[in-house]
N, C-alpha and C positions, 0 to 999 in steps of 0.2 A: 208757707203757702204753696199750693200745688202749682206745679210748673217750675217754680223756684228758679235756680240758676245752676249752671254747670261750671265745674272747675277741674283742671287737671292737676294732679299732685304726683310729683316724682319721688318715690321712696327708695332708698338704697338698702339692700340686704347683703348678707355675706356672699350670696351666690350671684345675684344679678340686679340689674336695675329694673324696677317695676313701674310701669306707667298705668295708673288707675283713673278711670273715668268715674266721677262721683256726681250725685244729684241731690238736691235738697227737696224732699217731698214731705209736706205737712210738718215742717220743722225737723225732719229726721234726715240723716245722711244716708243715701242709698248709693252703694257702689256697684260696679259691674259684677263683682263676686256676689253681692247680695241678690242681685237679679238672677244670677246663674244658680244660686242656691235654691231660690224659689222655683225656678223652672225645673230644676232636678227634683225637688220635693214633689212637685205636681206630677212629673212624668213617672217617678217611682211609685207614688200613691195610686196612680191609675193602673199601672201594671200589677201591683200587689193585689189591688181590689179585684181585678179580673182573675188572677191566679187563685186567690182564696175562694172567690165565688165558684170557680170551675171545680175546684177540689172539694167544695162544700165543707170547708173546715169549720164554719160557724153555723151550720144548719143541722140541728137547732142550736147546738152549743159545741164547745170544744171538748175534745177527749181529755179527761183529767190525768195528765201525766205529771208525776211528782219527781222531784230531784233532790239530791243531798250531796254533801261533800264526798268526793271520791276518796277511796282508801288507797288508791294507786300512788306510787312515789313519782308524781309528775308535776309538782308545783313548788314554788318558793314557800319557805316557812310562813306560818300565819302572821307572826309579828312583822315579817318583812313586807307582807301584803297589807298589813294594817286591818286584818279581819279577825283578830283573836277576840273571842267572845261574841262574835256576830252570829246570827241565826241563819246558817247556810242551808236552809231547807225550805221547801215550798212547792207550788205547782207551777205549770207553764204560764199561767196568767200573771204570776208575780215576778217573772223574769225581768220586765222593764224596771219595776221598782227596785228589785234587788241589784240590778246592774248600776242604777244611779246611786245606791247606797255604798257601793264599793269605793274605797278611797281612790283607786286607780282606774275604775270603770272599765276594766277589761275582764273577760270571762271566756273560759273554754268549757264546752259542753260535750261530754262524752256519752256514748250509748252503744248498745249492740245494734245489729242490723234490724231495721223495722221499729226502733224505739221511738221514732218521732223527732229526730234531730233536725232534719230539713224543715219539717212543719214548724217546729219551734223557731227556727230562724226566720221563716216567713212571718209568723205571728208577732214575733218581737219587733221586726221592722214595721209591721202594720200598726201595732200599738203605739210605737214611738212617733210614727207619722201622723196619727190621729191627734196627738197632743203637741205636735211640732211647733216650735217657735222660731222665728227668723234668725235668732242668734244662736240656735242650736245646730249641731252637725246633722246632716241628712243621712239617715240610715240607708245604706245600699247593700242589697244581697248580691254577692258575687260568688260564682262557682269556681272553686280553686282548680278544677280539673284542667282548665285551658292554660294555666300559667306555666312558663318555663323560664329557667334562670337566664336564658339569653336576653330576656327583657327584664329590666328592674321591676320590682314589685310595684313601686309607686307609678312607674310608667304604664305598666299593665293595668293597674286600677284606673288610671286616667283614660286609657283606651276604652275600657268597659263603660266608664261614665259617659264618654262622648257618644257611645252607641245607644245610651239611654235617652239622649235627645235634649240635654240642656243646651240652651243657646240656639234652638232650631231656626230662629229667624236670622241668624248670622251665618257667615261663611264657615268653611271647614277650619281655617286657621283660627278664627275667633272661637270656635267650639273647642279646639285643642287648647288654646290659651286659657279659656274659662275652666276646663276640666282641671288643668294643672294648677290654676289659681285656687280652686276649691280645696284641692289637696294640700297645697302649700299653706293655705290659711286654716287648715284643720276644720274645714266646713263639711267633711264627709265622715260618717261613721261606717267603717268596713264591717259588714257582716259576712264573713268568709266561710262558705259552706263547703263541706266535703274535702277536708285536708287529706283524708285517706284515699280520695280518688286520684291523687297524683301517683306517679310511679314510685315505688318504695324507696328508691335511691334519692328521690327529691324531698322526702318528708322532712328530713333534718334541715336541709337548705331552706325549705319553705318556712319552717318554724323560725330559723335564724333570721330570714328576710322579714317576716312579719314583726318579729320582736324589734328589729332595727328601724323598720319603716313607719311604724305607728308611734306617734308622739306620746310622751308622758301625759296622762290625763285624758287622751282622746278615747272615747268609748270604742270598744271592739268586742266582737263575738266571733268565735271560731268553733266549728263543729267538726267532730272526728269520731271514728270508731274507737272504743276504748282500748282494745288490744293493740291496734296499730299505733296509737299515740304513745302508750306505755313502751312499746318496743323501740320506737324512735328515741325517746328520752333515755331509755336504758343503753342503747347501742352508741348514741352519738353525744349524749349529755346535753343537747340543746332542748330548751323548753321556753315557753313564754314566761319570762321572769316577772312580769307585772300583772299576770292574770290569775284570778281565782279559778279553780277547776271543780266542776260539779258533774255528777253522772245521773242519767235518766234511769228511773226505776221502772219495773213492770207495773202495769195497771192492776190495782187491787180489785178483788172481786166485787166489793161493794161499789167502788168507783165505776166499774164496768156495768153494774146494774143501774146505777144513777144515769149514766150516759144513755143506756138503751131505753130507760123509762122516758127520758126527755125526748127521745127520737120517735116515740110512738104517739098516736092520737089518743085522746082521752077515751077510756072504756075499752081499749084494745087489750084483750086477755091472752092473746097468743103467746106472749113471752113469759107468762107466769111460771111455767114449769122450768124454764131456763133460769129465771131469777132465783127460784127455790134451790135449784142445783148449785148455782154459784154461791149462794149464802151458806148452804148446808154442807157442800163438799168443795172447800176452797183449794183442796189439793187434787182435784179431778182433772182428767184430760181436757174437759171443756174449759175449766178455769185457767189452765195453763195456756191453751190456745188463745183465749180471749184476753190474756195479759199483754199481748202485743197490740199497740194502737192500730197497726195495719189491719190485723185480723178483726179487731173489734169494729173498725170502720167497714170492713168488707161484710161482716155479719149483719150490720145494720142495713147496708145497701142490698144485700141478698134477699132479706126478708122484709123489705119495706112494703111491698104490695100486700094487700089484705088477703090475697088468694094463697099466699105462701104460709108454711107452718114451721116456725123456728124450733118447735118441739122435736122435730126430727133430729136435731143435733144431740138429743139425749139417747138416741138408739145405740145400744151397746153393739148390736150386730153390725151396723154400718160404720160407726165411729167409735171404735174402742180405744183408740190412741190419739194423742195430740196431733200427730202427723196426718192421720186420716181426716181429722176435722179441718186442719189447715189446707189440705189438698182440696177438700170440698169448697172451702171459701175462696181459695185461689182461682177456682173456675170463674169466680165473679170479679177477679181482679182487673183484667183488661177492660171489661165493660165499664168498670168504675173509673179507670184511668182515662179511657177514651170516650168520655161522655161528649155528645155532640154539642158544639158551641161555635159561635160565629168566628169565621176566619180559620177554622181548623181544617186541615187537608185530609187527615186520615181518620175514617170512621172505625168503629169497633171491629167489624168483620174484616176489613182490609188490613188493619193493624194486626189482628190475630193471624191472618194468613202470612203476612210478612214476617212476623216474629216467630211463627212456627218454622218457616223456612230457615231462619237464622239458627233456631234451636236444634233443628235436624242437622244442620251443618256442623254445629258444635258437638252434637252426639256422635256423628259419623267420625269426626276426628278425635273424639275422646278428650275434649278440652273443656275447661270451665270458663274460658274467656273467648271472645270472638274477635277476629281480625279480618280486615278486608280481603286478605289473600285466601281466606277460607271460603269465599264465594266461589264455588266451583261446581260445575255440572259435568256429567259424563260427556255431554255434547261437546264440551271444550276440547277433550282429548280427540274426539273425531275431527273437529275443525282443524286443530293443529296438525294432526296426521294428514288430513286432506290437503292442507296448505303446503306441507313438504312434498307430498306425493304429486300434487298438481304441478308445482314449480319444477321439480326435477323431471317428472314425466313429460312435461312440455319440452324441456331441454332435449331429452332423448328423442322425442318425436321429431324435433327439428333436425337432429343430426343423423339418427339411425333408423327412424321409421316407427310404425305403430306397435309392432310386437315387443320390441325392447322397451318402448316407452311405457307400455302397460306393466311390464315386469318391473322396471325401475321405479315407476310410480308406486306400485304396491310395496316394494321393498323400502324405499325411502319413507313412504308414509307410515309403514309399520315401525320403522326406526324412530322417526320423529314422535309419533303418537306414544310409542312404548317408553321412551325416555321421559316424556312429559308425565305420563301416568306414574312412572317410578319415583320421580322426584316430588310429584304432588302427594303421593301416598304417605311419605314421611314428613311432609310439610317442610322440606329441606330447600325449597326454592327461594325462600326468604329467610334470612337470618337476622333476627332482631332480639337483642338482649332485653331482659326485664327492666333494665335501667335506662331504656331509651328515653332521650329527652324530647323527641318529637312526638306530636300527636298523630292520630291515624291518618289524617290528610297529608301531614308532612311526610310520613313514611311512604304514602302512596305516591306523592310527587317525586320523592327520591327514586323510587323503583320505576317510575315512568321514565326518568332520565336514564337510568341503568338499562331499561328495556330498549329505548331508542338508540342508545350508544352501542349496545350489543347487536342490535339489528344492523345499524350502519357499519359496524366493524365487520360483521359477517358478510354484508353486501360488498364492501370494499375488497376484503380478502378473496372472496370467491370470485368476484369479477376479475380481479388481477390474476388469480391462478387460472381462471378459465381462459382469459385472453392469452396468457403465456402458453398454456397447453395447446390451444387451437393454432396459435402462431407457429409453435414448434412442430406440431404434427402435420398441419396442413401446409406449412411453409408460406403462410400468408403474411402480409404486412400487418402490423398492429392496428392500423387504422380500419383495416377491412373487417375486423371482428370486434371493434370497440363497442359498437352499438348492441350487438347480440350479447356480449359479455356483460354489459351494463344491465341488460334486461334479466339475464339469468341471476346476477348478483342481487338486483332489486327484489326479484321474487323470493329468493332465499332469505334476504333481509327481512322482508315482510313476514315470511313464515316464522322466522326467528323471533320477531317482535310479538307475534301472536302467541308463541310459546313461552314468552317470558312471564314473570309473575304479574306485571301490570297488564300485559296483553291478555293473559288467561282470565284475569279479573274482569276485563272489559267484555270479553266474549261471553263469560258465564253470566255477568250482570245483564247483558243484552237478551240472553236466552230466558233468564228468569223473569225479565220484564215482559217478553213476548208471551210467556206462559202465565203471567200474572201472579208470579210467586214472590216478586220484589218489585218495588216502585222504580221508575226510571230515575227520579231524584232520590237516589239511595241515601246520600249524606243528609239531605233535608229530613228524611224519615228518621235517621239515627239521631240527629240533633233534636227532633221533636220528641222522640222516645226518651231522650235524656232529659229534656225539659220537663216532661211529665213524670219523671222519676221511675220509669220502667227500666231504663238502662243506666248504668253508671260507666264512666270513662276512667280507665287506669292506663296511663301511658299511651301506647300505640294500639290498645285493644279496648273493646267494650265488654262489659259484664252485665248480666241481669242483676239488678239491684237486689232482688229477692230470688235466690237460687232455686227456691221451690217453684217459681214461675217457669224457669228453664226446664226443670224436670217435668212439670205439667205439660208443657208444650211439646217436648221431645218425646215423651213417653218412656223416659229412661232416667236413671240417676246421673249426677254429674261426675266428672272425672277429676283426678288430681293433676292432670297434665296441663301445662300452659302452652298456648299457641305461639308464644314469642321465643321459645328456646327449644329448638330441635333436639331430639333425644341423643343423636349420635354426633352432633356437630360441636366442636370446640371452638374457642375464640379465634384460633388461627385460621378457621374457615370463614371468618366474618366477611372478608372482602372477596373470597373466591366463589362462595355459593351463589350469589346472585347471578353470575355469568357462566357458572359451570354447566348448567343444563343447556343453555343456548349454544355454548361452545361444543358440547358433546353432541347435541343434535346435528349441528352443522358439520362437525368433523366426520361423524359416521356416515351421514348422507353424502358428504363430498368424497369420502373414501370409496363408497360404493359406486359413485358416479365415475370417478377416475379409473377404478379397477375394471368395471364393465365397459367403459368407453375405450380404454386402451386394449382390452381383450378383443372387443368387437373390431377395432380398427386393424388389429394384427391377424385376426382369424376370420376374414371374409370368406364368402362361399368359393368353392372350387369349381372351375368350369373345365370339363374334359375336352381334350383336343381330338377331333375326328378327322382322319386322313381323307383328302379329297383329291384334287388334281395332282399330276406328277407321279412319282414312283410310290406305289402303294406298299406300305410295309405289311409284314405278317403279324397277326395279332397273337398274343399269348393269352390263352383263356383258361379260366378255372370254373369248375362246376361244383355247386353246393347243393346237396339233396337232403331234404328232411326225411322223416319216417316214410312218407308217401313218395314213391319214385316219381310220380307225376308232378311233384312240386319242386323239381330241380331247377335251379337258375344258373345261368352262365354269364360270367362277367369277363371283360377284357382287362387284364392287369397290366399289360405292357405291349409295346410295338418293337418289331425287330427288322433290321435292314441287313442284307448280305452285300458286303462290299469286296469285290475282288481287288487284286493289286492295281493301283492307279484309278480306281473307279471314282466317279463323282455323281451323286444323286441329288434330287430336289423333290421334296414333298410339301404340298400345300395342305393346311389344316383349315377346318371350319370350327367356329365356336357356337354351340347351340344358343340361340336367342341372346345375342350380345347386347341388344337395345342400347347401343351407344354407351355401354358401361366402360368404366376405366379399370385397368389391371395394373397391379403393382409388382408382380413377379411371375416368373416361370415356375412350374412345379415338377417334381419327380427327380429321379436319379438316372444316370446313364453309365454304361460300362461296355467294354469291348472284349470279346472272347473268340476262341477258335483259331487264333493266329498269334503265336508268340512274337512279341515285338511290334505288333501292328499298332498304328496310331491313326485316329480318325479325327479330322477337323470338323467341328460342328459350328454352323453359322445359323443363328436363329434371328429371324426378322419379323417385325410387325408392320405391315404395310411398307411405306417408303422409309421407315425409321432405319437408320444404320444398323447393320447386323451386329449381334453380340457374338463374338467368335471365341471358341475355346477348343481344346484338344483333349480327347479321351484316349488313354493308352492302355493296351492290353497288359494284364498282369499287375495293374496298379493295386495298392493296398486295399482299396475298397471302391464302390461306385462313386462317381462324381455327382455332387448335388448340383443340379442344373440352375437353381436359383442363385447360388453363389457365383457360378461361372458366367451366368448371363444376367447379372443384376440389372434392375431398372432404377436409375437414379430418381425418376419421378413417374407418377402414374401416367399410363398411356390409354387413351380412349379409343375404342373400336366402334366403328359404325359401318359394317359391311366390308372393312378392309381385310386383305388376306394375311394369314399368318403362315410362315413358311420355315422349313428347316433344310438347310443345304449340308450335305455330307460329302467328305472327300478324303480318300486315303492319302496320307502324307508320309508314309513309310515306303521302304523298298522290298518288303518281305513278299515272297512269291507264294502267297496263300490267301484264302478267303477269310475275311474278318466279319464278325456279326456284332452289330451295335444294337443294344437293348435299351429302350427308354421306357422305364417303368413309371406308372402314374403320370403320364404326360398330360399336362393341363396348364391352365392359367389361374392365378389368384385374383379374384375381384377386389377392388379397393373398397374396404369397409367404410370409408369416409366419403365416398363418391356422393351420397345423398346430402351430406353436410356441405360439401364444396358447392353443389348445385344451389342449395337453399340459401347459402350465404353469398352467392354471387361470385365465387372464387373461380377463376379460370386457370387454376394450377395444373389440372390434367392436360396434357398435350395430345393433340391429334397426330397419329403416326403419318 
């Protein structure tokens, strides 16, 4: 009786205690698992119905694809499978019946690209669901491309089943328990599509996991490309021990004629010439092209309208080869794959534009597969260079002024952008081996972490180095330059992040979105293209499921180079390459920064000393004339003072336009001549600052360097204060001595602007 009663039963298995809620409905026992199975069947049936309708797989009928036992050495002996003497041939419509007839009800379907493996998997699940009974397992189509060994196969299947929505009226925990219960009770038939879409290194592990995870007698279907499955079995020895193996054949010419006839309206004679050619010349290029279910479907779609003429396919001038016919039909592929339907985000024109961008990126890099790090625009190099140039240019502007800021910005920008372009050209910024166990998004997240860590590392190192340099050169306390150093390090870290693989991808993706070449939800588009069968996923990369589509969109042939293995990089570079470009960019830019900064601080401008009040010295002049005598110029090279015995003189100097500038040393050389044994004491004073006193003796080995004898331990700022030189004979020789001061001047402090802008009061007022 309906309503019945509820009872809880506790059953003990070898693994866990199971608590099951049962109900009696019309005299039948209905458990939670029964209800979950019904909900799963309903959800899967709805999804499959939408997918089959969207792909028009049954309008007006199915493409007749035949299958037969494979001749490849990839299965157990016939007697071990219990299929000796069985008729292992048929067409796609007979697969459900054939699967039920197999003693162990497990089947592997092989085929070449475009042979119809994925379509067969969809139709098998659809046919089984149409006749599904509650006690039978629910067929669920699962794409193997997203499975990784880090998650057990049964747990992965449970996750995919939960996403299909059984138990939608219950909470997340109940849904998880329901999905696991369905698997534990063998109430799910896995239809595992695309074994070949896993990374090659995982093929054998996947086969082993499937063989162990699927119980004896539980129906199973696995699809794979024939060559990949045979290679896996040959190299690893792993295969599905309980599964029969069949291989899809090409569509026969008469079957192609039958399908096309059923697809036309009564009385339509446009196809008659094509039908005659297929029947009369089964070895022709047209028959070879239409032997593929994909091409046959595209031919029907391309010439469905009454205004079209399929007889043009017979033109020997336009379509002399199979490849030319396929290229023509492939022009119709994307419109067929992206038919408008409810809830779809990408129309035909947008999808073609986005996929063309992807194909051009692959053609530019010469690869047959596509990875996220190939999303790259020349604009990214400009942005990366500008980020480095602006960050370091701003630093130099703060410390040394506009002129050096522009020069440094250009240099560091060129270095940063040049390194970025160099590593980008060889696809060496990301090192991912072909056996990567992560999917594309997993690798992207990994490199996002690497980029952030690299940027943070550069920021910390440069901020520390900058703070130490400023502290040592300016003599400031660390706290005084902490904020500025942090800003410089942060700017360099941001530039480094933009130059990383992840940062470059984000900048390029944004640019392509702004120019409408890629969608903002890039991964949603890739998932959608994968769902539609346009792309296939292999490890960390995507590939066009039909390479001819890539050629068609890019306008060039495909390459044999993979994007996941750089040509020059060995495995020992695996952990170095991701951070090498960032480190090189930061190192070269920082080297330029420190070299020019140090040079600028040591080689500030020279200010000539001009005698004013006091004893005026005699100038030593030199005249330089060019070819024209009127172009002669006279310069003062030195000043001389004549000092008799016991003389004491004082000369005050003026500094042109001191502007309150700070000075770090005296310039020039001094020597005494004209009196053997003469010694002159020189006392140089800046304002009220105590004099620097030294003695110059006649006959010394060479002239005295004034800067060494009258050193300034710290910069001195002048703001209208007098500069003077006191000279006094300190010997007893009775003769006149002449002191010559060549290149008399003061050296400006190259870091004076930095001290002012940083608020450092290190320069003292005389």
